[in-house]
Structures are given as C-alpha cells and as structure tokens.
N, C-alpha and C positions, 0 to 999 in steps of 0.2 A: 749808201751815199749817192747811188745812181749817177756816177760819173766815171768815165774810163780815164784812169790816171795817165796813161801813155798809149802809144800806138799798139803795143803788144796786148793791151787790154781789150782790143776789138779784133775780130777776125777779119780776114781778107785784106791784109795790108801787103804792100810790096816795097822793097827797097828801091830807091831811085839810083841814078848814076853816082850820086854823091855818097852812097852807102847809107849808114844810119847815124850820122853825126848828131842829129837832133830830130825832133818830131816833124820838122819841115822837110826832111830828106826822105820821107816815107809817104807813099800813096796810101790813103786810108779810105776804104769803101764808105765807112760811116761819116766821113767828112766830105765826100763827093755828093753834093746835093742833087746833081743831075741824075744820080743813080738811087740814092737812098731816100730822097724826099719827093721825087718827081711824081706828079699825077699825070702820067702819060705825056710829059713834056708840055704842060699847060703854060700859056704866056704869063699868067700870074706868077707861077713859080720861077720862071726865067727872070722876070723883073725883080722879084724879091731877092733872088740870089745875087744879082748884080748890084743891088743897093745895100746889101748887108755890109757891116764893118767886118774886116778880116777875122777879128777875134770872136765873131759870132757865127762863123760858117760851120755847118755840120749839124747833125741831128742833136737834140738835147742830150747832154752827157758827154759829148765829144768835142765841144767847141773849145778853142784855145783859152777863152776867158774862164770857162768852168774849170778847166784843168789847172790853170794858174791859181784860182781860188782854192782848189783842193790841195795843191802843193803848198800854198801859204798856210792852210789849216794844219797840214801835217807838220810843217816846219815850226810854226808858232807854238803848237802843242807838244812838239818833240815826239810826235806819234810815229809808230812803225807800222807799215802795212805788212802784216805777218806773212801772208801767202806769198807776196812778191819777194820778201826777204829770203824765204826758204826756197823759192822757185824763181830765181832772177831771170832765167831764160824760158820759163814755162815748164810744163811737165814733159819729160822725155825729149826735150829739145836737143838735137845733135848738130844743129847748124844747117840741116837740109830743110828747105822750106816746104817742099811738096811731099816728101816721103820720109818721115822721121824714123819709123820703126819697121818699114817694109810693108806695113798694112794700112796704117791710118795717117792722114795728113795732120798737120798742126791744128787745123780747124776742128778735127774730129776728136781731139784729145781733151781731157778735163782741164782746160785752161780758161773756161768762161763760165760765169754763173747764170747767165741768161741766154736763152736760145730763141730764135725766131720761130714763129708758128708754122707748122707743116700745113700745106694746102688741104682744104676740106673737101675739094672736089677730086675725084679719082683722076690721077694723071695730071692734075693741075699744078700750079706753082704759086707760092705766096712770096711777096716781095722780100721778106726777111728770112725766108726758109734757108737753112744751111748757114746762117750767120750767127755769131755769138759775141757776147760782151762780158767782160768781168767788171761788174758794177756793184758787187756786194763784197764787203770787207770785214775783217777783224783788224782793229787798230789797237796797238798796245801803247800804254803810257810809258814814260821813261822808267818808272819804278819796276816794271816787269820787262825783263829782257827776253830775247829769242832763245837764250840759253835755257829758259824755263819751259819751252814748248817742245812737246814730243812730236807733234805733227799738225799740219794744217792742210786739209785737202778739200778740193771741190768734189762733191759726191754725186755728180751727174755729168753727162757729156754727150757729145755727138749730135748730128742733125736728127737722129731718130730719138733723141732725148732719153738715152739710156740712163739708168741709175735712179737717184732719188729726186725726181722732179715733183712728186707728190701732188699732182693736180695743178701745178703752177708752171709758168714759163721760166721761173727762177729755180735753181737747185740749191740744195743745202751746202753749206760750207762747214766742215768739221774742224774744230780746234780742240786739241787735246794737250793738256799740261802734263809735265813730268810729275811722277809721284815723288813727293818730298819726304816720305817717311823713311 
C-alpha cells in the first residue's frame, strides 16, 4: 500500500505535551519536511513547504490525505490490518519509548517493513539511515477473521537490516493461518 496508516507506522516519532490523543498530537520525523525532504535547506523546498495544503505535508505515504484515503479504503471494504490487530502497540512495546527490552530501542525492533539505506561511504551518513516505515500490509476481508491467524510477523528489522531483507529495502511479512484440520 506504501502508506503509513498512523504515527506508529513510521519510526522516530515523539509524543507532544497533549499525549497521543490523535496523530496531530505526535511529532513525526517523516512529516517534518525540513528534516525528511530538505535538500540542505534550499529556498525552493522552503517555499514549497509553506505553500502546501496541510493535508499534503510530509513525504509520500505519510501525508494526512493519504492516511485518510487508506482509512476509508479499510473501512469501506471492512478490511482488517492483520499485523496491527495482532500488535496494537508494536512488537515488545512496554510503554518505554527509548529502551523497551533493555537492549534495543523501539526503532530497532521488527515494527517496520521498510528501512532507510545505510551510507555507502565509510563513516558517512545517509538521510534515511536508521529510519523505518511499516508500509507493507496483509489485509483480511470480513469473511476471514483474526481468529483464523496463527501469526503475522515482520521478518527483518533494525538499522543494520537484519533478517530477511533479501536484497531489498523492504523485508518480508509472514502470515500464517491456523491449521483447520
């Protein structure tokens, strides 16, 4: 689908003073065009950012307009986002934003299906390095319920792109149905 349904589907977000009552109460790196789209602060990008409609702000896949269309698609088709239904707070989420299991941060866990490219030059840094997005989905129709699912897991993770990336910047998502025999 190449759209992040909500703020938890993109890495590097922070709760604002209002908490997380809605997507507007969260700072999202992928919606901050001064960070995620900047070409070293060019005047052209500054002008484009100030003239955009609010529903079109952010990188493609993270704009409010795209999210609303995705929510409408899910609602109209009565589809279920399997991974999010089984992992409403993400994998291993304990409520701690920076240190969930004592070793890895939320951004390093298998919560995202796409990862930014690692810098090609030794000691260098790429703009999206360390960033992740969950933009690949399994959607279930109403005739199949989550009760029929054994598991749904993202099979790659981390800024080092561990797991099953298989030559791509996207990793596999595994969906396993329960045996009905």
